[in-house]
VEXFI-826214 format. One line per field, with one value per residue: x, y, z of N, C-alpha, C in turn; residue in one letter. Coordinates in steps of 0.001 Angstrom, whole numbers, always signed. Layout:
BEGIN
n_xx: [X, ...]
n_yy: [Y, ...]
n_zz: [Z, ...]
ca_xx: [X, ...]
ca_yy: [Y, ...]
ca_zz: [Z, ...]
c_xx: [X, ...]
c_yy: [Y, ...]
c_zz: [Z, ...]
rest: [A, ...]
This chain:
BEGIN
n_xx: [+79568, +81794, +83409, +86706, +88390, +91451, +91931, +94374, +96583, +99805, +99233, +96410, +93350, +90768, +87230, +83930, +81216, +79208, +75987, +76815, +78793, +77741, +77785, +80547, +80859, +79239, +80785, +82091, +80232, +80273, +81274, +82201, +83533, +83370, +81336, +79493, +80833, +80417, +77743, +76052, +73753, +71444, +69996, +70473, +70920, +74176, +73849, +71456, +72422, +74514, +73370, +71744, +73717, +74982, +73106, +72698, +75195, +75102, +73039, +74227, +76076, +74254, +73074, +75299, +77510, +79746, +80868, +81343, +83992, +84695, +87454, +89752, +92046, +94962, +96474, +94980, +92619, +90345, +87355, +88167, +87350, +86161, +86447, +86302, +84836, +82483, +79752, +79228, +77297, +78203, +77417, +75939, +77671, +79155, +81169, +83697, +84105, +86604, +85983, +86250, +86422, +87411, +87352, +87354, +89314, +91398, +92513, +95003, +96910, +97596, +95770, +93695, +94906, +96389, +94291, +92854, +94798, +95353, +92731, +92609, +94695, +93587, +91237, +92537, +93886, +91721, +90641, +88516, +87814, +89185, +89632, +89438, +87768, +87504, +85101, +85074, +84318, +84826, +85934, +87208, +90124, +91860, +91040, +91358, +94186, +94557, +93611, +95516, +97743, +97123, +97474, +95815, +94492, +93171, +90453, +88173, +85489, +82425, +79052, +77740, +75175, +74069, +76227, +79337, +81856, +85108, +86135, +88272, +90661, +91943, +93259, +93811]
n_yy: [+96886, +98616, +101317, +100714, +101221, +102251, +105126, +106987, +109829, +111372, +113996, +114012, +112525, +110242, +109771, +108557, +110729, +112481, +113598, +115393, +116906, +118855, +121806, +122441, +121833, +123579, +125865, +125610, +126664, +129376, +132475, +131212, +131242, +129317, +127592, +126948, +125094, +122798, +122332, +124048, +126284, +127631, +130149, +129919, +129448, +128865, +126880, +125404, +124573, +122968, +120948, +119754, +118604, +116862, +115292, +113902, +112553, +110922, +109209, +107914, +106277, +104450, +103548, +102590, +102161, +103717, +107223, +110616, +111435, +112626, +114966, +115192, +117418, +116454, +117954, +119890, +118639, +119266, +119389, +119779, +119496, +117424, +114182, +111451, +108320, +107949, +106654, +106712, +107282, +107242, +107792, +105274, +103468, +102423, +103933, +104791, +107604, +109801, +112283, +115559, +118312, +121357, +123400, +126957, +128449, +126664, +126149, +125835, +124451, +121952, +119832, +118871, +117356, +115490, +114207, +113005, +111528, +109601, +108450, +107208, +105330, +103751, +102805, +101172, +99218, +98184, +96805, +97820, +98781, +98818, +101183, +104816, +107918, +111460, +113966, +117267, +120526, +122556, +125123, +124893, +125092, +124520, +122012, +120572, +120398, +119078, +116573, +115797, +115699, +113379, +111468, +111289, +111758, +114187, +113055, +113543, +116039, +116417, +116599, +117350, +117204, +119200, +120975, +121990, +119844, +118236, +115064, +113301, +110676, +107504, +104508, +101729]
n_zz: [+107433, +109499, +111332, +112870, +115798, +117522, +115364, +114278, +114099, +114353, +115260, +115521, +116462, +115585, +115696, +116245, +115561, +117901, +119515, +121297, +120065, +118660, +119324, +119154, +116353, +115079, +114890, +112329, +110557, +110881, +109587, +107341, +104260, +102441, +102320, +100247, +98930, +100145, +99654, +101157, +100880, +101572, +103956, +107275, +110888, +112338, +114217, +113284, +110681, +111559, +113148, +111102, +109450, +111339, +112042, +109467, +109356, +111536, +110719, +108548, +109831, +110892, +108586, +106803, +108362, +107959, +107330, +108111, +110511, +113705, +113985, +116308, +117778, +119123, +120870, +122007, +122472, +121279, +118925, +115677, +113000, +110353, +108917, +106710, +105371, +102784, +101098, +97698, +94717, +91363, +88363, +88288, +89399, +92444, +94733, +97150, +99002, +100079, +102359, +103676, +106133, +107594, +110498, +109973, +111499, +111733, +109294, +106789, +108182, +107761, +108593, +107205, +105104, +106654, +107994, +105912, +104444, +106576, +106520, +104024, +104273, +106174, +104839, +102955, +104625, +105793, +103672, +102246, +99539, +96266, +95097, +95294, +95772, +95658, +95644, +94442, +94402, +91641, +92135, +94448, +95519, +97714, +98516, +96291, +96410, +98679, +97912, +96042, +97416, +98902, +96938, +94823, +91518, +89274, +87530, +86075, +85001, +86778, +87512, +90542, +92664, +91174, +90861, +89561, +89719, +90203, +89848, +91853, +91766, +92920, +92142, +94061]
ca_xx: [+80885, +81796, +84828, +87322, +89282, +91617, +92386, +95051, +97919, +100610, +98423, +94946, +92622, +89510, +86213, +82607, +80646, +78143, +75240, +77571, +79807, +77075, +78081, +81886, +80963, +78577, +81992, +82490, +79315, +80365, +82215, +82923, +83083, +83470, +80135, +78759, +81653, +79841, +76410, +75294, +73319, +70397, +70244, +70016, +71844, +75118, +73296, +70602, +73277, +75336, +72329, +71381, +74937, +75246, +72019, +73092, +76349, +74708, +72211, +75118, +76624, +73257, +72837, +76341, +78662, +80685, +80502, +82273, +84360, +85171, +88907, +90152, +93372, +95369, +97206, +93902, +91451, +89020, +87140, +88746, +86936, +85596, +87036, +85634, +84523, +81304, +79510, +78798, +77026, +78790, +76941, +75479, +78907, +79483, +82523, +83802, +84815, +87299, +85436, +86925, +86196, +88177, +86884, +88273, +90494, +92408, +93026, +96431, +97888, +97904, +95025, +92859, +95756, +96811, +93320, +92717, +95911, +95012, +91612, +92981, +95471, +92464, +90434, +93339, +94210, +90372, +90256, +87176, +87733, +90504, +89622, +88865, +87588, +86936, +84281, +85603, +84009, +85992, +86663, +87761, +91519, +92463, +90563, +92048, +95485, +94509, +93467, +96612, +98762, +96621, +97931, +94807, +94629, +91892, +90071, +87192, +84585, +81239, +77948, +77394, +73974, +73976, +77391, +80526, +83025, +86008, +86277, +89699, +90550, +93142, +93213, +94637]
ca_yy: [+97524, +99798, +101703, +100053, +102271, +103797, +105688, +108221, +110210, +112230, +115138, +113881, +111339, +110206, +109013, +108704, +111918, +112257, +114783, +116462, +117562, +119823, +123114, +122597, +121674, +124700, +126874, +125393, +127345, +130751, +133165, +130380, +131712, +128093, +126711, +126398, +124020, +121581, +122239, +124955, +127543, +128378, +130837, +129350, +129653, +127823, +125661, +124632, +123875, +121925, +119853, +118931, +117967, +115971, +114146, +113062, +111546, +109811, +108256, +107209, +105314, +103427, +102827, +101967, +102005, +104678, +108421, +111462, +111130, +113929, +115136, +115801, +117721, +115922, +119002, +120745, +117837, +119813, +119155, +120879, +119201, +116061, +113391, +110096, +107628, +108250, +105995, +107684, +106521, +107934, +107247, +103959, +102782, +102596, +104279, +105138, +108922, +110401, +113570, +116236, +119597, +121813, +124741, +127880, +128851, +125634, +126234, +126049, +123778, +120570, +118930, +118155, +116402, +114430, +113303, +112416, +110452, +108412, +107708, +106407, +104171, +103033, +102159, +100170, +98254, +97263, +96208, +98382, +98685, +98990, +102521, +105694, +109256, +112645, +114845, +118389, +121679, +123051, +126326, +124683, +124817, +123950, +120677, +119834, +120085, +117946, +115189, +115565, +115244, +112273, +110686, +111122, +112566, +114564, +112131, +114279, +116831, +115796, +117510, +116801, +117996, +120274, +121918, +121636, +119297, +117290, +113670, +113044, +109160, +106708, +103123, +101141]
ca_zz: [+107556, +110407, +111707, +114011, +116390, +117327, +114118, +114867, +113424, +115259, +115881, +115346, +116894, +114868, +116401, +115701, +116027, +119016, +119485, +122203, +119237, +117883, +119572, +118521, +114896, +114724, +114498, +110938, +109847, +111165, +108681, +106284, +102738, +101458, +102662, +99045, +98369, +100740, +99567, +102108, +100120, +102157, +104979, +108437, +111779, +112381, +115019, +112373, +109682, +112337, +113559, +109839, +109130, +112258, +111763, +108353, +109763, +112523, +109864, +107693, +110681, +110960, +107193, +106141, +109145, +107787, +107461, +108560, +111856, +114364, +114077, +117535, +117823, +120536, +121818, +122750, +122911, +120722, +117701, +114696, +111743, +110208, +107911, +106757, +104251, +102403, +99943, +96592, +93272, +90454, +87029, +88517, +90043, +93736, +95086, +98453, +98910, +101367, +102416, +104885, +106458, +108714, +110926, +109380, +112315, +111647, +107903, +106523, +109087, +107243, +109244, +106212, +104360, +107593, +108382, +104443, +104083, +107318, +106235, +102866, +104804, +106876, +103673, +102349, +105557, +106139, +102360, +101895, +98163, +95458, +94348, +96146, +95132, +96321, +94854, +94856, +93640, +90704, +92662, +95753, +95159, +98765, +98731, +95298, +96732, +99635, +97204, +95227, +98475, +99171, +95952, +93937, +90471, +88766, +86728, +85091, +85459, +86966, +88361, +91934, +93003, +90201, +90910, +88881, +90464, +89818, +90544, +92095, +92040, +92948, +92141, +95175]
c_xx: [+80740, +83191, +85223, +88373, +90213, +92077, +93049, +96225, +98728, +99981, +97014, +94501, +91202, +88521, +84834, +82086, +79511, +77375, +75906, +78561, +79057, +77571, +79549, +81745, +80145, +79555, +82181, +81549, +79404, +81507, +83105, +82555, +83063, +82231, +79504, +79675, +80970, +78343, +75448, +74974, +72252, +70846, +69651, +71140, +72915, +74641, +72405, +71442, +74004, +74349, +71998, +72481, +75125, +74297, +72261, +74251, +75926, +73860, +73177, +75644, +75554, +73126, +74207, +77452, +79803, +80084, +81569, +82728, +84874, +86785, +89052, +91608, +93905, +95938, +96037, +92780, +90194, +88762, +87558, +88191, +86421, +86373, +86444, +85320, +82921, +81001, +78795, +78357, +77381, +78408, +76659, +76739, +79067, +80901, +82565, +84730, +85452, +86777, +86136, +86423, +86803, +87613, +87759, +89457, +91745, +92926, +94380, +97402, +98281, +96868, +94237, +93585, +96156, +95628, +92869, +93597, +95574, +93795, +91867, +93757, +94455, +91797, +91263, +93570, +92971, +90117, +88865, +86940, +89132, +90538, +88954, +88689, +87321, +86322, +84734, +85038, +85208, +86584, +87414, +89360, +92141, +92113, +91353, +93478, +95596, +94444, +94649, +97762, +98365, +96794, +96803, +95061, +93292, +91624, +88997, +86249, +83350, +80299, +77585, +76227, +73903, +75144, +78505, +81624, +83975, +86038, +87766, +89806, +91843, +92682, +94325, +95365]
c_yy: [+98566, +100207, +100925, +100977, +101608, +103998, +106948, +108668, +110698, +113066, +114965, +112409, +111313, +109358, +109263, +110087, +111559, +113545, +115797, +117219, +118804, +121245, +123369, +122538, +122889, +125848, +126775, +126285, +128773, +131518, +132201, +130584, +130434, +127191, +126136, +125333, +122640, +121448, +123182, +126128, +128421, +129101, +130157, +129591, +128600, +126502, +124764, +123783, +122709, +120657, +119001, +118151, +116762, +114839, +113193, +112165, +110565, +108843, +107505, +106101, +104232, +102743, +102062, +101646, +102877, +106145, +109372, +111233, +112460, +113812, +115825, +116056, +117245, +117034, +119770, +119821, +118434, +119378, +120188, +120635, +117514, +115434, +112038, +109559, +107630, +107214, +106882, +106786, +107620, +107215, +105591, +102982, +103254, +102984, +104736, +106475, +109230, +111887, +114306, +117744, +120048, +123090, +125801, +128326, +127993, +125508, +126400, +125242, +122311, +119394, +118173, +116991, +115323, +113588, +112402, +111298, +109271, +107732, +106830, +105159, +103280, +102086, +100986, +98934, +97470, +96685, +96524, +98198, +99103, +100321, +103515, +107029, +110330, +113567, +116217, +119478, +122252, +124327, +126139, +124097, +124151, +122540, +119893, +119498, +119068, +116662, +114980, +115226, +113815, +111083, +110362, +112096, +112969, +113718, +112819, +115136, +116134, +116734, +116865, +117625, +119284, +121376, +121318, +121144, +118500, +116069, +113389, +111481, +108667, +105335, +102446, +99848]
c_zz: [+108778, +110880, +112928, +114591, +117185, +115971, +114473, +113883, +114542, +116021, +116144, +115910, +116255, +115634, +115906, +116241, +117075, +118957, +120466, +121264, +118474, +118043, +118854, +116979, +114391, +114147, +112907, +110090, +110111, +110340, +107931, +105033, +101888, +101694, +101405, +98594, +98984, +100760, +100379, +101275, +100841, +103524, +106326, +109595, +111787, +113097, +114022, +111468, +110486, +112553, +112297, +109418, +110028, +112162, +110592, +108581, +110691, +111696, +108990, +108460, +110719, +109658, +106784, +107093, +108988, +107730, +107989, +110167, +112421, +114307, +115350, +117473, +119208, +121280, +122638, +123218, +122273, +119328, +116776, +113230, +111610, +109066, +107934, +105458, +103911, +101142, +98900, +95377, +92287, +89046, +87214, +89149, +91492, +94057, +96626, +98314, +100063, +101251, +103646, +104931, +107703, +109182, +110470, +110190, +112178, +110214, +107777, +107358, +108833, +107751, +108279, +105425, +105301, +107769, +106873, +104280, +105119, +107045, +105027, +103416, +105443, +105978, +103177, +103219, +105983, +104665, +101961, +100248, +97542, +94626, +95400, +95363, +96131, +95452, +95300, +93889, +92860, +91355, +94066, +95713, +96364, +98913, +97583, +95643, +97739, +99038, +96563, +96355, +98980, +98067, +94957, +92683, +89930, +87506, +85590, +85818, +85726, +87738, +89424, +92472, +92374, +90120, +90245, +89752, +89624, +90424, +90609, +92486, +92167, +93003, +93040, +94870]
rest: [M, K, Y, H, F, P, I, E, T, E, R, L, S, L, R, L, L, T, P, E, D, L, D, A, W, S, V, F, F, I, N, N, P, Q, L, Y, F, V, G, I, T, E, E, A, T, P, H, V, H, A, K, K, W, M, D, R, Q, L, Q, R, Y, T, D, T, G, L, G, M, L, A, I, I, E, K, S, S, N, K, L, I, G, Q, V, G, I, L, Q, R, D, V, D, G, E, R, F, Y, E, I, G, Y, G, I, I, P, E, K, W, G, K, G, F, A, S, E, G, A, I, R, I, K, Q, Y, L, V, A, Q, S, I, D, N, K, V, I, S, L, I, H, Q, D, N, I, G, S, Q, K, V, A, E, K, N, G, M, H, R, E, R, E, W, L, F, E, G, K, P, C, Y, I, Y, R, Q, D, L]
């Protein structure tokens, strides 16, 4: 399985991440009070966090053909976040998760919802699965709202990497 492009919305263009995106993605890790929602708890420079994150995504492309994609804002042609499909194991069952993250200066403009909705449409059009989830930290109200705008409902509580999360789900 692998992504087929173009994947776009009115304001956004999605594409594979490349090593050249490292500096632009480093901004996500600067003055971001919500890093613990995505599992970042250790101290490191934004560049180190971004490199680790990018390496994980590039490895996902190799392993599964899926992973987080760069969100490019069409009006500025700049990377403003990431959205994509991740394979997850939840209690022994494989799911496809819609994940998303937006750099802080672009929060509150609807980009996460727009990207997540488009990725769900893509998942349906490509017949990837008949269900989709998002794993969201219990304190991450903004991401919970994105999942709800994307037609998902809170299914249950679940511990993800030791952190209290909700599983948002939609059967397609």
